[in-house]
N, C-alpha and C positions, 0 to 999 in steps of 0.2 A: 767386618764388617754381618751380621746374622743378616738371613733370609729372609725374607716375607712370608711368615704364615695366611694358608687365608683357610676359612674357618667354614664348614656346610650347614646352617641352622636349618631345619627339619621342621617345619609347622604344622601342627596338628589340626586342620581344619576342616567340620564337615559343612559346607557350603551345600547344600539340597537343605538343610533344615532351615537354615537362612532364608533360601526362594520359598520355605515351604508358607513360611512367615511373612512377610511379600508379598507374597500372594495370596493364602490368606486372607490378611484387612482389607483383600482392592471386593471379597466378595459382601454385597453389602444385607445377605440373609442374614450371616456372623453377624457382624460387625459392622451395625446400621450408622451407627452416630460415629464420628467423627473422639470421640471421648473414650469407648471403645474401642477403637481404628490404634491408636495409639499410644493408647495399654496395653494391647494383647502385644504390635509391636517391642512397647517397649519390655513388658513381660517375658519373652521369650526367648529374645536376644537375648536377658541375662539371665535364665532359667539354664536356658539349650545349648550353651558352651559348645558355644557353634566353630569356635578358636582357643584357641592352650588356650592365652591369654588375651586379655584386651575387651572381653564382653559385657564388660560393665561400663568401660570408655564407650564403648561399640553401640551400649542400650541408649546411653545420650545423642549420643551425637546421632545418632542414622534420627529419631525420636523428632530430636531439634530440624534436622533439618526438612523431617518431616511436615511441622507449625511450620519451619519456612516456606512453604515448597507450594502450604495451603496457603499460605497471605500472615498468621500469624505472630508478626514478625515481636506486638507485643511479649508478646506473653515468652518468648523462646530467649532472653536473657535471665531473667528469676529460673526458668523452664532450668539452665542447665546449675543454678545456684541454690535449689531445691534435691531437684534428685537425685547428686552428684553423692547426699549421703544415702539418699534413699537406695541409690540401686544398688548400692553394697545389703541392704535390710533384705530387700528381692531376694539376690544370689544366696545371700544367705539362707530363706525361705523361710525368712520372720516374716515381712513381712509379705499374703497373699494376693492374688488377683484384686481383687476383690476391694482391700481396703488399696490396692493401685489405684483403682479407678476412681476409689473416691476422693485419695489424696492428684489423681490427673487432671479429675476436674475439679477441681477447687483451685487449681495449678492452674487452668484453661479460664472462667470465670473469678479467679482472682478474689476470693475466700479466703487462701488457703492460711495466712499472715493472721486471721482472726478465726478465722472453725477451733474453738474451744477442745470440739467435742473429735476430728479428727486428730489436736492433736492430742487430747490423753488417750486413740488408740494405734496412735503409730508408739504413744510408749507403752503399751499394754498389749503391743507388740513386739517392740524389741527389748522387752525388761525381761 
């Protein structure tokens, strides 16, 4: 019988960047509305690459948790479905922060599915 082999995996991570994002969204001077805060959290978690892998999943999870903590349970399920594809485009640099803010606003107010102008702007951004 062969001996068991252990593999040590050293992950690259930068918790300082993530901590900075979490601290900044608490500043109402910079991010006065809830949509401003969740947009910044999502965008920066995707963009800053705090971890070697899983940044898009982390952006979705942290933002959904932020929604739940702030009483937006009804929005959270739909948020997961919509942002799965959006996170990839943010990480690829195709969706900028202002377009993401419009997307987050539409998710929060329930107009994402019916906002044709927003859909066209997303299409143009990712094409």
